[in-house]
N, C-alpha and C positions, 0 to 999 in steps of 0.2 A: 316433799310437799308438806307444808305446815297443816296441822290439824285445825279444825274449827275452833277448838278451845285455845290453841296458840294464837290464832288471829284475833280472837276476842280479847285475850289478855294483852296482846300487843297494842290493840286499839285503845283499850282502857288505860294502859300505861302512858301512851302518847297524850291522851286527854289530861291525865293527872299531871304530867310534866308541863304541859302547856299552861294549865291552871296555876301551877306552882310558880312558873315564870311571871305570869300576870300578877299574882299576889306579891311576889318579890318586888316587881316594878312599882306597884302601888305603895308598898311600904317605904321604898326609897323616896318616892315623891312626897309622901306624908311626913317623912322625917326631915324634909327640907334639903335633901341632897341636890347639889347643882346639876343642871340638865346634862352637861357634858359627862359628869361622873355617873349619872344614871345610865346614859347610853353605853359607857365603857363597862360598867358592871353587868348590864344586861347582856352585852356582847360576850363577856367572859363566862357568864352563867350559861348562855346558849352553847358555847363551845364545850363547857364541862358536861352539860347534859348530852350533847352529841357524842362526846367521848364515852361516857358511861353507857349510853344506848348502844353504840357500836361494839363496845367491849363485852357487854353481857348478853346482848341479843343478836349481835352480828355474826 
């Protein structure tokens, strides 16, 4: 059973990852990247984050 500290750290990490993905998407849009490319890059970034999350916390 995870400790309270582990749960707090995991929650904060999820929030930081979500914020980073949002910032990444905003930067792509501001840079004028085509909509289809934005979607593809965000999808790839989410898969990468899921991989890292599963590998280091799973």
